[in-house]
C-alpha positions in Angstrom: -139.3 -16.5 69.7 -140.0 -17.2 66.0 -140.3 -21.0 66.7 -142.8 -20.2 69.6 -145.1 -18.2 67.3 -144.9 -20.7 64.5 -145.9 -23.5 67.0 -148.8 -21.3 68.2 -149.9 -20.9 64.6 -149.7 -24.6 64.0 -151.8 -25.3 67.1 -154.5 -22.8 66.0 -154.6 -24.1 62.4 -154.7 -27.7 63.5 -157.4 -27.1 66.2 -159.4 -24.9 63.7 -159.3 -27.8 61.2 -160.7 -30.1 63.8 -163.5 -27.6 64.5 -164.2 -27.4 60.8 -164.5 -31.1 60.7 -167.1 -31.0 63.5 -169.0 -28.4 61.5 -168.9 -30.5 58.3 -170.0 -33.5 60.3 -173.3 -31.8 61.2 -173.9 -30.5 57.7 -173.0 -33.6 55.6 -175.9 -35.8 54.5 -176.1 -39.0 56.6 -175.5 -41.3 53.6 -172.0 -39.6 53.3 -171.1 -40.8 56.8 -172.1 -44.5 56.5 -171.1 -47.5 54.6 -168.3 -47.2 52.0 -168.0 -43.4 52.5 -167.1 -43.8 56.1 -164.7 -46.6 55.3 -163.0 -44.4 52.7 -162.6 -41.6 55.3 -161.2 -44.0 57.8 -158.7 -45.3 55.3 -157.5 -41.8 54.4 -157.2 -40.8 58.1 -155.2 -44.0 58.7 -152.8 -43.1 55.9 -152.4 -39.5 57.1 -151.8 -40.7 60.6 -149.0 -43.0 59.5 -147.5 -40.3 57.3 -147.6 -37.7 60.1 -146.2 -40.1 62.7 -143.3 -41.2 60.4 -142.3 -37.8 59.1 -142.8 -35.8 62.3 -140.9 -38.4 64.3 -138.1 -38.4 61.7 -137.9 -34.6 61.8 -137.6 -34.5 65.5 -134.9 -37.2 65.4 -133.0 -35.4 62.7 -133.1 -32.0 64.3 -131.9 -33.5 67.6 -129.0 -35.1 65.7 -128.2 -31.7 64.3 -128.2 -30.2 67.8 -126.0 -33.0 69.1 -123.7 -32.6 66.1 -123.3 -28.9 66.8 -122.4 -29.7 70.4 -119.8 -32.3 69.4 -118.2 -29.9 66.8 -118.1 -27.1 69.4 -116.3 -29.5 71.8 -113.9 -30.5 69.0 -113.1 -26.9 68.2 -112.4 -26.2 71.9 -110.1 -29.2 72.1 -108.2 -28.1 69.0 -107.8 -24.6 70.5 -106.2 -26.1 73.5 -103.8 -28.1 71.3 -102.9 -25.0 69.4 -102.2 -23.2 72.7 -100.1 -26.0 74.0 -98.0 -26.0 70.8 -97.5 -22.3 71.0 -96.5 -22.5 74.7 -93.8 -25.0 73.6 -92.7 -22.6 70.9 -91.7 -20.0 73.5 -92.5 -16.5 74.8 -92.4 -15.2 71.2 -95.7 -16.9 70.6 -97.5 -15.1 73.5 -99.2 -12.4 71.2 -100.6 -15.2 69.0 -101.9 -17.0 72.1 -103.5 -13.8 73.4 -105.1 -13.2 70.1 -106.6 -16.7 70.0 -108.0 -16.3 73.5 -109.5 -13.0 72.5 -111.1 -14.6 69.4 -112.5 -17.4 71.5 -114.0 -14.9 74.0 -115.6 -13.1 71.1 -117.0 -16.4 69.8 -118.4 -17.1 73.3 -120.1 -13.7 73.4 -121.5 -14.3 69.9 -122.8 -17.8 70.5 -124.4 -17.3 73.9 -125.1 -13.6 74.0 -125.3 -12.1 70.5 -127.1 -14.8 68.4 -130.5 -13.6 69.7 -129.8 -10.0 68.7 -128.4 -10.8 65.2 -128.3 -14.4 63.9 -126.4 -13.2 60.8 -123.3 -12.9 63.1 -123.1 -16.7 62.9 -122.4 -16.7 59.2 -119.2 -18.0 57.6 -117.9 -14.5 56.7 -117.6 -13.6 60.4 -115.7 -16.8 61.2 -113.3 -16.2 58.3 -112.4 -12.7 59.5 -111.9 -13.8 63.1 -109.7 -16.9 62.6 -107.8 -15.4 59.7 -106.2 -12.9 62.0 -104.9 -15.7 64.2 -103.4 -17.6 61.3 -101.6 -14.4 60.2 -100.1 -13.9 63.7 -98.9 -17.5 63.7 -97.4 -17.2 60.2 -95.4 -14.1 61.5 -93.4 -16.4 63.8 -89.9 -17.1 62.7 -88.7 -20.4 64.3 -84.9 -20.9 64.7 -84.7 -24.3 66.4 -86.0 -27.7 65.5 -88.2 -27.7 68.6 -89.8 -24.4 67.5 -90.3 -25.6 64.0 -92.0 -28.8 65.3 -94.2 -26.7 67.7 -95.1 -24.2 64.9 -96.1 -27.1 62.5 -98.3 -28.7 65.2 -99.9 -25.3 65.9 -100.7 -24.6 62.3 -102.1 -28.1 61.7 -104.4 -27.9 64.7 -105.4 -24.4 63.8 -106.4 -25.5 60.3 -108.6 -28.3 61.7 -110.1 -25.8 64.2 -110.9 -23.4 61.4 -112.5 -26.2 59.4 -114.7 -27.2 62.2 -115.8 -23.6 62.9 -116.7 -23.0 59.2 -118.6 -26.3 59.1 -120.6 -25.2 62.1 -121.6 -22.0 60.3 -122.4 -23.7 57.1 -124.7 -26.2 58.9 -126.5 -23.4 60.6 -127.3 -21.7 57.3 -130.0 -24.3 56.2 -130.9 -26.6 59.2 -134.5 -27.3 58.2 -136.5 -27.9 55.0 -139.4 -25.5 55.1 -141.2 -27.3 52.3 -141.3 -30.5 54.3 -142.5 -28.6 57.4 -145.3 -27.1 55.3 -146.3 -30.6 54.1 -146.5 -31.8 57.7 -148.7 -28.8 58.8 -151.1 -29.5 55.9 -151.2 -33.2 56.7 -152.0 -32.4 60.4 -154.8 -30.0 59.3 -156.4 -32.6 57.0 -156.0 -35.3 59.7 -157.8 -33.3 62.4 -160.5 -32.3 60.0 -161.1 -36.0 59.4 -161.2 -36.6 63.1 -163.8 -33.9 63.4 -165.9 -35.3 60.6 -166.0 -38.7 62.3 -166.7 -37.4 65.8 -169.7 -36.1 67.6 -169.8 -32.5 68.9 -169.3 -32.5 72.6 -166.9 -31.0 75.2 -164.8 -34.2 75.4 -164.3 -34.2 71.6 -163.3 -30.5 71.6 -160.8 -31.0 74.5 -159.3 -34.0 72.7 -158.8 -32.0 69.6 -157.2 -29.2 71.6 -154.8 -31.6 73.3 -153.9 -33.2 70.0 -153.3 -29.8 68.3 -151.0 -28.8 71.2 -149.1 -32.1 70.8 -148.5 -31.5 67.1 -147.5 -27.9 67.8 -145.1 -28.9 70.6 -143.4 -31.4 68.2 -143.1 -28.6 65.6 -141.6 -26.3 68.3 -139.0 -29.0 69.0 -138.1 -29.3 65.3 -137.6 -25.5 65.0 -136.0 -24.8 68.3 -133.4 -27.6 68.1 -132.2 -26.0 64.8 -131.3 -22.9 66.8 -128.7 -24.3 69.3 -127.3 -20.9 70.2 -130.5 -18.8 70.4 -133.4 -21.1 71.1 -134.9 -22.3 74.3 -132.8 -25.5 74.3 -129.2 -24.2 74.0 -125.9 -26.0 73.8 -124.0 -25.8 77.2 -121.2 -23.3 77.1 -119.0 -25.2 79.6 -116.6 -26.5 76.9 -115.6 -23.2 75.5 -115.6 -21.5 79.0 -113.0 -24.0 80.2 -111.0 -23.5 77.1 -110.9 -19.8 77.5 -109.9 -20.2 81.1 -107.1 -22.6 80.3 -105.5 -20.8 77.3 -102.4 -18.7 77.9 -101.8 -19.9 81.4 
């Protein structure tokens, strides 16, 4: 919901800047709106238009890449979990408690990602992941292999678990700072200056006001995408849960 309110605020600020430009256009002396003065205003507006298009487009692209990267890492973690489970199944019935603990941890992660992130985003921090997966590593370390096959299976389980833990920690670290707020602030200021310039160069009529409103909504929607895609487990656009659901269903069968 935070991204929605920020987007609404951006729309209001941008549209208000356009209305301010319309007000200034009626109050400025005519010689400020002709000749070299008008050319200068047009040049600055062109510069701001280019900056806003480049930076806002780059932000949307980068945040979508972040979203896609989180999805890929989640699928990688799920595949590693299946490989750990397969290795433990080859170890023998002695590994069943470790397999059950891993299935429980994945179920808790599922509840956290798709049900608990809205209530408390702090639950996605690194410390929570360390506590959860550390217990599984302890359970696996407690196994005492007696045959070469068990030793090989245990080594494979430990190697894949380490990679799985690394992926999970990387996901949490990336979620800690997904967007540069100073850059977003600059984009908002640019859009306000740009719409103010549009208002200065336009006449006051219903068509102009509607056009300013549509433009403000467009900038706000782009800002909403930037913010929402950086919240892949609690935003409007969420990562599908099918990968981890299938993993939980397949483990310990």
